[in-house]
TIPATOR-851723 format. One line per field, with one value per residue: residue number from 1; residue in one letter; chain; x, y, z of N, C-alpha, C in turn. Coordinates in steps of 0.02 Angstrom, whole numbers, m for minus. Layout:
i [NUM,...]
aa [A,...]
ch [A,...]
n.px [X,...]
n.py [Y,...]
n.pz [Z,...]
ca.px [X,...]
ca.py [Y,...]
ca.pz [Z,...]
c.px [X,...]
c.py [Y,...]
c.pz [Z,...]
This chain:
i [1,2,3,4,5,6,7,8,9,10,11,12,13,14,15,16,17,18,19,20,21,22,23,24,25,26,27,28,29,30,31,32,33,34,35,36,37,38,39,40,41,42,43,44,45,46,47,48,49,50,51,52,53,54,55,56,57,58,59,60,61,62,63,64,65,66,67,68,69,70,71,72,73,74,75,76,77,78,79,80,81,82,83,84,85,86,87,88,89,90,91,92,93,94,95,96,97,98,99,100,101,102,103,104,105,106,107,108,109,110,111,112,113,114,115,116,117,118,119,120,121,122,123,124,125,126,127,128,129,130,131,132,133,134,135,136,137,138,139,140,141,142,143,144,145,146,147,148,149,150,151,152,153,154,155,156,157,158,159,160,161,162,163,164,165,166,167,168,169,170,171,172,173,174,175,176,177,178,179,180,181,182,183,184,185,186,187,188,189,190,191,192,193,194,195,196,197,198,199,200,201,202,203,204,205,206,207,208,209,210,211,212,213,214,215,216,217,218,219,220,221,222,223,224,225,226,227,228,229,230,231,232,233,234,235,236,237,238,239,240,241,242,243,244,245,246,247,248,249,250,251,252,253,254,255,256,257,258,259,260,261,262,263,264,265,266,267,268,269,270,271,272,273,274,275,276,277,278,279,280,281,282,283,284,285,286,287,288,289,290,291,292,293,294,295,296,297,298,299,300,301,302,303,304,305,306,307,308,309,310,311,312,313,314,315,316,317,318,319,320,321,322,323,324,325,326,327,328,329,330,331,332,333,334,335,336,337,338,339,340,341,342,343,344,345,346,347,348,349,350,351,352,353,354,355,356,357,358,359,360,361,362,363,364,365,366,367,368,369,370,371,372,373,374,375,376,377,378,379,380,381,382,383,384,385,386,387,388,389,390,391,392,393,394,395,396]
aa [M,A,N,T,L,L,T,I,D,M,I,T,R,E,C,L,R,L,A,H,E,K,A,T,F,L,G,T,I,N,R,Q,F,D,D,S,F,G,R,S,D,G,K,I,G,D,T,L,R,I,R,L,P,S,Q,Y,T,R,T,T,G,T,R,V,M,D,V,Q,D,S,E,Q,Q,R,T,T,L,T,A,A,T,Q,D,H,V,D,M,R,F,N,S,R,E,L,A,L,D,L,E,N,F,S,K,L,H,L,D,P,A,M,A,V,L,V,S,G,I,E,S,D,V,L,Q,G,V,T,K,L,V,Y,N,V,A,G,T,A,G,T,A,I,S,S,L,T,V,P,T,A,A,R,A,K,L,N,Q,Y,L,A,P,K,D,Q,N,R,A,I,Q,M,D,S,V,T,M,G,S,I,V,T,G,T,A,A,Y,F,N,P,S,R,D,I,S,E,Q,Y,R,E,G,R,V,A,R,T,A,M,A,D,Y,Y,E,N,E,R,V,W,T,M,T,N,G,S,D,V,A,C,G,L,D,N,Y,V,V,P,E,G,G,T,S,C,T,V,S,S,F,A,T,P,T,A,G,M,V,F,T,F,A,S,S,Y,A,V,H,P,E,T,K,A,A,Y,S,H,L,Q,Q,F,V,V,L,S,G,S,T,A,T,T,V,L,F,S,P,A,I,Y,S,S,G,A,R,Q,N,V,N,V,M,P,N,T,S,S,T,L,T,F,I,G,A,A,S,T,S,Y,V,Q,S,V,M,Y,H,K,D,A,F,A,F,V,T,A,E,L,P,L,M,G,G,S,D,K,C,V,R,Q,T,Y,D,G,L,S,L,R,V,W,Q,D,P,D,I,R,N,D,E,L,L,T,R,I,D,I,L,Y,G,Y,Q,A,I,R,P,Q,W,A,S,R,M,I,G,V,A,N]
ch [A,A,A,A,A,A,A,A,A,A,A,A,A,A,A,A,A,A,A,A,A,A,A,A,A,A,A,A,A,A,A,A,A,A,A,A,A,A,A,A,A,A,A,A,A,A,A,A,A,A,A,A,A,A,A,A,A,A,A,A,A,A,A,A,A,A,A,A,A,A,A,A,A,A,A,A,A,A,A,A,A,A,A,A,A,A,A,A,A,A,A,A,A,A,A,A,A,A,A,A,A,A,A,A,A,A,A,A,A,A,A,A,A,A,A,A,A,A,A,A,A,A,A,A,A,A,A,A,A,A,A,A,A,A,A,A,A,A,A,A,A,A,A,A,A,A,A,A,A,A,A,A,A,A,A,A,A,A,A,A,A,A,A,A,A,A,A,A,A,A,A,A,A,A,A,A,A,A,A,A,A,A,A,A,A,A,A,A,A,A,A,A,A,A,A,A,A,A,A,A,A,A,A,A,A,A,A,A,A,A,A,A,A,A,A,A,A,A,A,A,A,A,A,A,A,A,A,A,A,A,A,A,A,A,A,A,A,A,A,A,A,A,A,A,A,A,A,A,A,A,A,A,A,A,A,A,A,A,A,A,A,A,A,A,A,A,A,A,A,A,A,A,A,A,A,A,A,A,A,A,A,A,A,A,A,A,A,A,A,A,A,A,A,A,A,A,A,A,A,A,A,A,A,A,A,A,A,A,A,A,A,A,A,A,A,A,A,A,A,A,A,A,A,A,A,A,A,A,A,A,A,A,A,A,A,A,A,A,A,A,A,A,A,A,A,A,A,A,A,A,A,A,A,A,A,A,A,A,A,A,A,A,A,A,A,A,A,A,A,A,A,A,A,A,A,A,A,A,A,A,A,A,A,A,A,A,A,A,A,A,A,A,A,A,A,A]
n.px [1612,1712,1669,1688,1689,1615,1489,1424,1292,1284,1353,1311,1174,1240,1275,1183,1100,1182,1170,1055,1073,1143,1091,1039,959,926,830,716,646,517,491,390,383,493,441,419,497,617,590,560,441,366,447,455,553,673,640,472,337,242,97,29,m60,m250,m272,m391,m513,m638,m805,m904,m1110,m1285,m1317,m1244,m1139,m977,m897,m742,m577,m483,m345,m219,m63,126,273,439,535,688,776,912,1053,1206,1326,1447,1550,1711,1797,1924,1968,2063,2075,2082,2043,1892,1884,1869,1750,1571,1575,1692,1742,1638,1678,1790,1798,1654,1584,1644,1667,1518,1482,1559,1500,1365,1355,1428,1290,1181,1257,1246,1109,1046,1094,1017,900,897,911,813,713,631,548,617,686,740,879,1018,1175,1157,1171,1091,1040,939,764,705,709,696,552,513,526,454,334,335,323,163,110,118,41,67,57,28,93,164,297,388,555,726,880,1035,1192,1344,1391,1282,1186,1246,1251,1121,1084,1168,1100,954,971,862,792,830,882,908,803,650,608,742,793,745,787,787,861,1032,1109,976,938,822,661,576,496,375,425,588,761,902,1081,1188,1319,1338,1238,1187,1302,1299,1370,1325,1335,1433,1343,1202,1054,974,879,705,748,643,540,397,336,265,98,93,237,433,539,630,699,822,923,1087,1177,1290,1304,1177,1199,1142,1011,1014,910,769,665,539,513,354,281,189,181,41,m112,m135,m241,m354,m305,m286,m169,m8,105,218,358,329,440,571,684,836,865,971,1047,1013,1081,1187,1093,940,859,812,685,596,441,348,260,100,m46,m162,m315,m323,m199,m141,13,57,17,14,73,257,322,368,475,531,641,736,784,907,933,1056,1238,1326,1442,1474,1458,1353,1296,1154,1052,878,717,583,432,428,355,402,522,582,660,733,764,805,792,951,1015,1050,1173,1303,1259,1162,1264,1364,1327,1214,1076,973,841,790,656,677,781,889,1027,1161,1262,1418,1543,1709,1814,1991,2111,2254,2300,2236,2109,1969,1863,1770,1618,1491,1351,1242,1071,996,878,814,721,646,487,367,404,380,348,449,572,715,833,928,1092,1252,1391,1480]
n.py [m1458,m1333,m1176,m1117,m981,m841,m782,m598,m598,m720,m681,m567,m614,m694,m620,m530,m639,m665,m533,m546,m635,m598,m475,m465,m370,m279,m382,m395,m265,m165,m157,m121,m9,m18,m24,110,176,230,155,153,152,275,349,411,520,533,543,488,523,474,432,432,333,438,525,534,608,574,588,620,593,616,724,824,878,838,876,826,887,792,774,734,654,635,569,568,487,456,392,402,374,300,177,72,m73,m105,m201,m300,m437,m566,m648,m798,m808,m780,m894,m997,m1097,m1051,m1049,m1075,m960,m871,m877,m831,m707,m645,m664,m610,m488,m419,m431,m335,m229,m259,m245,m124,m49,m109,m48,81,115,45,146,251,246,195,330,407,350,366,300,222,69,m3,20,131,95,m17,m194,m273,m427,m523,m552,m440,m326,m331,m383,m268,m157,m228,m198,m51,m66,m102,m30,91,48,m39,m179,m334,m469,m563,m512,m426,m423,m399,m316,m339,m331,m437,m440,m419,m510,m617,m601,m597,m738,m805,m767,m813,m963,m1045,m1032,m1009,m1133,m1270,m1303,m1325,m1192,m1117,m1232,m1200,m1096,m950,m864,m809,m768,m760,m798,m863,m843,m745,m667,m615,m583,m590,m629,m571,m571,m466,m365,m241,m144,8,127,235,400,496,664,821,864,827,870,988,1152,1244,1382,1498,1477,1461,1303,1262,1220,1059,1105,1080,1103,1203,1326,1317,1340,1370,1262,1116,1072,935,794,714,600,586,544,612,677,787,864,802,796,682,525,456,354,319,326,341,427,428,451,374,283,338,463,551,526,577,615,688,778,801,968,1021,1150,1225,1297,1284,1168,1029,910,764,647,781,890,870,930,914,866,771,712,730,658,695,725,844,994,1070,1162,1338,1327,1200,1058,994,809,710,509,409,425,602,606,468,308,211,60,18,m59,m115,m150,m184,m151,m235,m124,m16,25,69,11,65,13,66,61,64,155,79,49,64,m56,m217,m313,m288,m220,m256,m272,m330,m388,m434,m483,m364,m303,m216,m250,m179,m246,m169,m187,m183,m235,m217,m218,m244,m279,m388,m405,m370,m249,m231,m133,m145,m77,12,63,155,208,259,260,304,276,254,281,265,133,51,21,72,m28,m24,m37,m66,34,59]
n.pz [m1402,m1493,m1538,m1677,m1695,m1591,m1585,m1593,m1560,m1471,m1357,m1320,m1245,m1165,m1072,m1027,m979,m868,m805,m753,m670,m566,m526,m372,m281,m400,m426,m363,m347,m406,m592,m684,m781,m858,m1021,m1066,m1114,m1227,m1337,m1516,m1563,m1484,m1415,m1236,m1203,m1087,m952,m852,m800,m641,m594,m427,m317,m272,m114,39,122,254,294,405,459,387,337,262,118,82,m42,m121,m208,m331,m285,m383,m341,m414,m450,m522,m634,m677,m822,m846,m826,m896,m916,m931,m978,m1059,m1163,m1240,m1357,m1423,m1591,m1563,m1430,m1448,m1491,m1425,m1318,m1268,m1131,m1071,m1131,m1054,m915,m914,m968,m989,m880,m752,m782,m806,m681,m628,m677,m658,m505,m481,m512,m431,m305,m331,m356,m237,m138,m166,m166,m37,25,19,101,261,365,485,598,739,843,863,883,951,904,780,822,822,790,817,773,617,640,669,569,477,535,534,399,376,447,372,287,159,63,113,84,m54,m89,m4,40,112,137,175,264,262,405,464,440,470,635,649,621,714,835,809,760,750,641,527,483,379,241,168,121,99,17,m85,m153,m265,m328,m328,m175,m108,60,168,212,326,460,366,247,132,138,115,51,47,26,m35,25,95,173,297,357,470,494,592,693,772,839,846,833,805,721,757,680,584,531,372,333,213,197,139,197,330,439,544,688,738,656,602,422,368,327,170,192,337,473,535,702,733,881,972,847,820,713,613,575,390,360,445,524,654,804,814,922,901,847,693,578,459,315,296,147,m16,m40,84,211,323,399,340,317,208,188,165,212,160,274,345,452,443,343,183,165,281,397,527,688,757,722,699,847,841,909,921,941,842,811,788,712,796,833,808,669,670,582,509,439,331,320,237,253,119,6,m145,m227,m183,m238,m392,m538,m696,m882,m1022,m1204,m1283,m1435,m1609,m1654,m1798,m1887,m1887,m1891,m1793,m1700,m1557,m1456,m1329,m1232,m1077,m936,m890,m895,m1016,m1124,m1214,m1340,m1425,m1537,m1630,m1755,m1725,m1853,m1847,m1734,m1718,m1625,m1556,m1535,m1378,m1317,m1152,m1156,m1038,m1017,m905,m761,m600,m423,m267,m247,m182,m42,83,95,138,250,322,450,573,659,739,749,605]
ca.px [1644,1726,1636,1738,1688,1574,1464,1396,1225,1285,1405,1248,1118,1262,1295,1100,1080,1214,1181,1009,1071,1197,1069,1017,920,873,772,670,604,484,522,339,415,549,408,403,566,668,533,572,370,354,478,435,610,705,588,419,293,223,47,29,m168,m256,m308,m468,m575,m700,m870,m976,m1164,m1292,m1339,m1163,m1095,m912,m869,m667,m550,m463,m268,m147,21,151,325,454,574,716,820,980,1122,1207,1347,1475,1609,1756,1863,1967,1987,2067,2025,2101,1995,1843,1869,1842,1679,1538,1571,1739,1736,1601,1701,1860,1791,1593,1571,1684,1627,1447,1504,1582,1442,1284,1381,1406,1232,1154,1270,1211,1023,1021,1102,1010,833,899,941,773,674,622,556,683,678,800,926,1069,1231,1127,1176,1034,1040,885,722,661,715,673,493,488,545,371,239,309,279,107,104,93,m7,107,39,38,87,234,355,442,609,772,932,1078,1265,1361,1385,1236,1143,1269,1234,1059,1091,1178,1048,895,975,839,721,877,911,908,734,607,610,795,826,724,820,791,887,1090,1100,912,953,787,588,547,458,362,526,621,809,969,1152,1221,1384,1321,1197,1216,1338,1301,1396,1298,1358,1440,1287,1136,1032,967,802,703,758,592,507,340,350,191,63,156,307,452,618,642,746,858,982,1167,1193,1327,1275,1189,1230,1074,1005,1000,841,770,604,514,476,298,234,175,134,m15,m112,m156,m339,m396,m288,m268,m92,36,137,291,353,349,516,603,745,847,867,1008,1055,1024,1142,1153,1029,899,838,753,659,557,425,311,222,47,m61,m242,m332,m314,m107,m113,38,78,m51,25,142,283,319,423,563,516,709,753,839,923,960,1121,1276,1381,1503,1479,1457,1305,1244,1064,979,832,662,540,380,449,336,429,563,567,736,715,817,793,839,1009,997,1091,1249,1347,1239,1153,1315,1413,1294,1138,1025,922,818,750,626,673,845,906,1071,1170,1361,1447,1594,1732,1876,2056,2136,2307,2320,2183,2060,1904,1835,1671,1591,1421,1319,1130,1069,963,859,785,656,590,404,321,475,350,319,538,615,781,862,992,1098,1289,1418,1544]
ca.py [m1457,m1270,m1106,m1082,m906,m828,m730,m550,m596,m756,m654,m530,m658,m736,m567,m539,m715,m653,m478,m555,m687,m570,m443,m475,m323,m250,m420,m370,m196,m130,m128,m114,40,m32,m34,153,229,229,132,174,160,294,372,474,557,507,553,457,557,410,431,380,358,512,511,576,624,541,605,591,601,610,773,898,823,867,849,823,888,724,785,670,655,616,574,573,431,473,350,442,345,246,135,26,m112,m123,m268,m341,m485,m586,m724,m859,m793,m799,m976,m1042,m1108,m991,m1080,m1061,m885,m838,m891,m771,m609,m621,m659,m542,m405,m426,m427,m272,m177,m247,m223,m52,m14,m129,m20,164,112,48,185,305,257,211,384,421,295,387,264,185,19,m15,94,156,73,m94,m221,m314,m495,m555,m554,m380,m273,m348,m379,m191,m133,m262,m163,m8,m52,m122,55,138,2,m71,m222,m389,m510,m630,m450,m407,m426,m371,m314,m334,m347,m499,m448,m419,m577,m665,m564,m655,m784,m827,m752,m855,m1021,m1110,m995,m1031,m1216,m1314,m1308,m1331,m1159,m1123,m1281,m1180,m1020,m949,m808,m798,m719,m749,m857,m863,m810,m741,m596,m572,m546,m645,m593,m549,m534,m408,m305,m160,m95,88,139,317,431,558,736,798,867,779,908,1071,1162,1268,1467,1531,1454,1431,1260,1282,1127,1038,1120,1012,1129,1222,1370,1302,1370,1359,1185,1088,1029,882,753,687,522,561,534,665,692,862,861,801,783,613,497,452,318,337,331,341,480,406,458,322,288,341,525,546,527,644,607,772,787,841,1030,1065,1185,1241,1357,1278,1083,1006,842,716,703,852,875,887,896,905,853,684,689,730,641,704,754,911,1044,1073,1238,1361,1295,1112,1015,910,753,645,458,408,468,623,590,398,259,157,21,45,m114,m103,m184,m155,m198,m216,m69,48,76,76,16,33,16,103,39,115,136,18,96,21,m86,m271,m373,m273,m204,m299,m271,m362,m360,m493,m488,m288,m276,m208,m203,m163,m254,m134,m215,m138,m231,m172,m272,m228,m307,m454,m383,m355,m194,m240,m121,m182,m31,12,158,141,253,226,321,286,295,231,238,248,66,27,48,45,m65,23,m55,m47,68,19]
ca.pz [m1483,m1479,m1571,m1730,m1674,m1546,m1622,m1551,m1530,m1404,m1317,m1289,m1211,m1109,m1033,m1015,m944,m822,m767,m724,m640,m523,m472,m293,m268,m450,m468,m297,m341,m483,m666,m737,m831,m916,m1071,m1086,m1109,m1274,m1383,m1575,m1580,m1469,m1350,m1214,m1169,m1030,m889,m860,m726,m596,m527,m351,m270,m217,m47,24,194,266,315,442,443,324,294,230,100,80,m114,m103,m257,m339,m317,m402,m348,m459,m450,m597,m634,m745,m848,m893,m795,m926,m878,m980,m968,m1112,m1165,m1292,m1377,m1503,m1637,m1512,m1368,m1468,m1541,m1360,m1306,m1247,m1044,m1046,m1126,m1016,m852,m920,m972,m971,m811,m704,m827,m775,m590,m591,m698,m581,m435,m475,m535,m370,m260,m351,m324,m162,m101,m172,m142,47,58,16,152,307,413,527,654,787,905,836,931,969,871,768,827,836,742,842,732,563,650,719,514,475,578,500,327,385,487,311,232,116,36,156,22,m44,m118,23,57,157,111,240,256,288,481,502,440,536,691,676,601,767,875,784,728,736,592,468,467,298,244,70,102,96,m21,m158,m180,m341,m337,m269,m96,m57,121,183,220,396,481,312,207,100,173,52,119,2,48,m73,67,94,229,297,410,499,507,653,731,784,867,828,848,733,729,774,632,587,481,343,296,153,214,129,207,383,467,600,728,716,646,568,361,395,278,143,195,402,466,622,728,768,959,992,810,796,656,599,519,331,332,511,552,739,806,839,990,867,813,620,547,401,308,256,78,m43,m49,134,227,393,429,297,325,168,214,164,173,159,328,373,535,442,281,167,164,336,413,597,747,760,686,755,864,830,950,932,940,775,852,731,750,787,861,788,636,662,523,517,394,311,281,214,213,80,m39,m203,m257,m137,m259,m456,m561,m764,m927,m1108,m1256,m1317,m1522,m1636,m1698,m1840,m1905,m1852,m1882,m1751,m1645,m1538,m1405,m1306,m1159,m1038,m877,m855,m897,m1071,m1135,m1296,m1366,m1483,m1585,m1697,m1745,m1737,m1878,m1826,m1681,m1724,m1588,m1568,m1475,m1379,m1242,m1170,m1123,m990,m989,m844,m691,m526,m402,m208,m284,m109,26,172,99,151,314,368,493,594,720,794,703,550]
c.px [1653,1675,1711,1760,1630,1556,1431,1308,1237,1308,1349,1203,1169,1276,1237,1095,1116,1202,1120,1014,1128,1150,1009,975,879,831,693,623,545,516,487,350,444,511,444,467,586,651,562,492,319,404,451,520,653,682,501,394,253,147,49,m53,m187,m274,m345,m490,m604,m762,m893,m1040,m1202,m1335,m1292,m1139,m1032,m864,m764,m648,m509,m364,m225,m100,52,232,378,519,615,760,871,1046,1152,1310,1384,1541,1640,1793,1873,1975,2002,2027,2031,2072,1904,1805,1864,1751,1641,1549,1636,1752,1696,1648,1765,1843,1719,1577,1615,1667,1578,1440,1515,1534,1362,1305,1367,1336,1215,1190,1255,1141,1025,1054,1061,944,812,898,874,696,690,608,600,682,758,842,990,1133,1215,1131,1110,1043,966,818,685,682,695,594,460,494,467,321,254,301,193,94,41,68,53,78,58,31,178,301,386,499,655,826,985,1144,1304,1376,1332,1191,1203,1253,1161,1044,1113,1128,975,904,894,782,754,910,880,819,710,625,692,820,790,739,812,816,970,1090,1050,954,872,715,558,507,401,387,535,701,876,1025,1164,1271,1379,1275,1258,1253,1336,1354,1373,1345,1379,1411,1217,1057,1035,915,771,706,694,544,463,326,246,165,96,199,342,525,588,703,755,904,1049,1168,1265,1278,1263,1187,1124,1050,994,940,830,673,585,504,389,247,246,153,57,m51,m146,m222,m366,m373,m283,m188,m72,54,214,294,363,426,527,656,774,873,931,995,1020,1070,1126,1117,965,899,786,712,601,514,378,260,157,m12,m140,m254,m311,m232,m81,m71,88,12,m71,73,190,299,388,502,573,600,687,815,841,937,1021,1170,1317,1428,1501,1442,1383,1262,1174,1036,927,766,627,482,408,412,345,489,551,657,690,776,802,820,891,993,1068,1145,1297,1337,1218,1222,1359,1394,1210,1111,963,903,782,729,663,721,866,1000,1106,1253,1367,1520,1615,1823,1949,2113,2228,2341,2281,2161,2023,1892,1772,1673,1506,1399,1244,1136,987,918,823,767,641,509,356,395,443,344,380,541,675,795,929,1012,1180,1338,1476,1591]
c.py [m1378,m1238,m1113,m1015,m892,m768,m655,m560,m677,m759,m596,m572,m685,m674,m550,m581,m701,m593,m526,m594,m646,m509,m488,m440,m324,m322,m411,m329,m205,m122,m142,m62,38,m20,37,206,201,165,163,189,234,319,433,532,495,525,558,507,499,440,398,403,425,497,553,569,609,597,577,615,621,677,830,858,864,842,879,832,817,765,730,682,595,612,556,511,443,428,380,436,312,228,76,3,m121,m165,m267,m397,m532,m658,m781,m852,m817,m868,m1009,m1068,m1072,m1026,m1039,m986,m850,m849,m834,m723,m617,m586,m614,m478,m383,m412,m353,m222,m202,m252,m145,m26,m31,m60,75,161,89,104,258,306,236,285,416,396,344,359,236,130,19,35,89,124,m1,m146,m274,m404,m550,m524,m479,m334,m273,m344,m297,m152,m165,m208,m94,m16,m66,m43,98,95,m29,m162,m302,m471,m524,m574,m409,m424,m385,m388,m307,m380,m428,m506,m436,m488,m622,m659,m600,m688,m847,m821,m794,m896,m1064,m1080,m990,m1073,m1238,m1334,m1309,m1247,m1117,m1166,m1224,m1113,m1024,m869,m808,m761,m746,m805,m867,m826,m819,m685,m562,m567,m597,m605,m633,m516,m520,m358,m256,m126,m50,98,206,317,486,621,762,869,815,791,954,1091,1205,1336,1504,1538,1409,1378,1258,1206,1130,1056,1067,1059,1174,1264,1341,1339,1338,1285,1177,1062,978,830,691,604,528,560,572,661,756,831,872,799,700,580,467,381,349,361,335,416,477,406,388,335,330,417,509,551,547,622,684,748,823,925,1067,1100,1183,1280,1339,1201,1068,939,822,654,759,843,912,871,905,879,776,678,711,662,622,743,810,927,1038,1145,1262,1378,1225,1100,955,867,702,576,435,475,516,599,518,378,228,123,11,m18,m89,m157,m165,m196,m186,m166,10,77,46,100,m4,46,20,63,93,95,79,54,45,m47,m160,m313,m348,m230,m227,m277,m314,m355,m438,m468,m412,m259,m265,m202,m203,m189,m223,m171,m190,m167,m209,m226,m282,m285,m379,m453,m353,m314,m204,m187,m140,m128,m41,80,129,221,224,277,265,313,300,229,256,171,29,56,22,19,m35,m19,m27,m6,47,55]
c.pz [m1468,m1541,m1632,m1728,m1629,m1578,m1568,m1508,m1474,m1350,m1291,m1241,m1176,m1069,m995,m957,m864,m774,m729,m670,m582,m479,m429,m288,m347,m457,m420,m324,m417,m537,m733,m793,m875,m1015,m1117,m1091,m1176,m1346,m1454,m1590,m1544,m1382,m1301,m1166,m1118,m955,m904,m793,m684,m569,m492,m356,m232,m140,m34,110,205,305,352,436,391,305,250,197,77,12,m121,m198,m269,m343,m297,m383,m383,m415,m494,m541,m717,m766,m902,m853,m858,m894,m923,m941,m1026,m1104,m1245,m1288,m1418,m1510,m1591,m1457,m1409,m1488,m1466,m1367,m1263,m1150,m1061,m1066,m1067,m961,m867,m919,m971,m884,m765,m714,m792,m697,m577,m611,m668,m521,m418,m475,m462,m317,m272,m331,m257,m107,m123,m195,m55,67,61,80,205,372,434,585,674,815,873,909,945,934,848,767,850,795,758,787,650,583,674,624,484,487,554,431,350,415,415,260,139,111,77,98,34,m75,m71,39,99,114,143,225,290,360,517,506,477,600,714,658,675,811,871,734,678,659,515,470,426,318,173,86,69,15,m81,m166,m261,m368,m288,m240,m69,m3,164,179,278,401,406,242,175,134,110,84,51,35,3,m46,91,176,244,371,419,524,567,716,722,809,835,844,807,781,729,715,632,508,460,342,225,143,192,147,291,420,524,641,693,719,584,505,382,308,245,151,286,421,551,644,747,812,955,926,796,721,661,557,456,326,388,550,637,735,849,895,962,840,750,617,482,386,277,181,64,m47,12,147,314,418,387,304,256,187,174,196,181,225,313,430,521,361,245,178,244,374,498,612,759,747,724,784,837,874,965,910,859,795,785,753,740,827,780,720,636,602,549,439,380,280,294,203,188,50,m94,m242,m208,m201,m357,m499,m650,m813,m991,m1141,m1283,m1417,m1536,m1660,m1760,m1880,m1863,m1834,m1823,m1688,m1626,m1465,m1398,m1223,m1150,m961,m856,m864,m993,m1095,m1213,m1285,m1421,m1485,m1618,m1703,m1770,m1782,m1879,m1769,m1664,m1645,m1627,m1502,m1453,m1293,m1231,m1110,m1082,m967,m922,m780,m635,m475,m345,m256,m220,m71,94,140,103,220,323,404,517,656,746,731,669,559]
């Protein structure tokens, strides 16, 4: 039986349900910081400082005590991006039952809103991930690359639990399914899908098919050298020889600077990877993580010399889909509670499982329409990018 009139509370609850259902990526990352933003009983502004675990070095022997300062590392997460979708309904449409109203209006509206947010967040956090598995130009057609990404997470001490996931596009997923059909046959794991888009679980991760994964285009140069520049301990930039401005998100290595185990500091067999940050120029490359060859934060066996070559992954001016494997706590997403406007009868806010939406309505009596906007205020950050690895294959 149709409702006499759909209420704003009903519309808000349905919008929130649809947003939660469509959040293929956002539902798999950390949202524990949501309660810190926008609360009337203790707001913190739009920026939250997140403490990261301290790091220490080991002392051997019994006679000398090496007391170390606890250097608390922090990262920041800002909730300052507001997105909304705007609609108008007439009285006849508001007299529909909720199911039909949702299919005609709310479902496509929330699809656009959530899709845009997921695309921005996926690109934003993937751009800060510096570990890369796979070979640029070679298709991902087996579990070789996912297991290599799994190894990267293990090497950087990501928890070995049920909170790992992979986001990849349909072309890459189809290539893997074709090459490893036995892993993706119907099974209890597939039948127990708990979110639209999940395909299966193998290599210690849940696989999600997501067309919003980021595609990055390399700059026109993929190799340069340090221009007689001494990279300091803790450095996050370097001066390079003549070079085209690199694209933020490009990944490179310094010749002879191998990655080390975060705790034992024993050298791995692969070079430490670094990611180019926004603000880099043709002569100065800004990068992450900061480079250390000693101490608790050591991440390379030796510092690059003054003429070390920077070698970038992939070919110049070529685009690559950036599928990504990650632990839930590698990334964080938050929403803030927007203020209520115009009275509770016209503006409603609801929160569920880390998503907060506000629906605000106002009538237009000349046209017998109800103007409606659905808003979300959010922020995101790669808080532990070492607990993630991109998976790169053929050019797109």
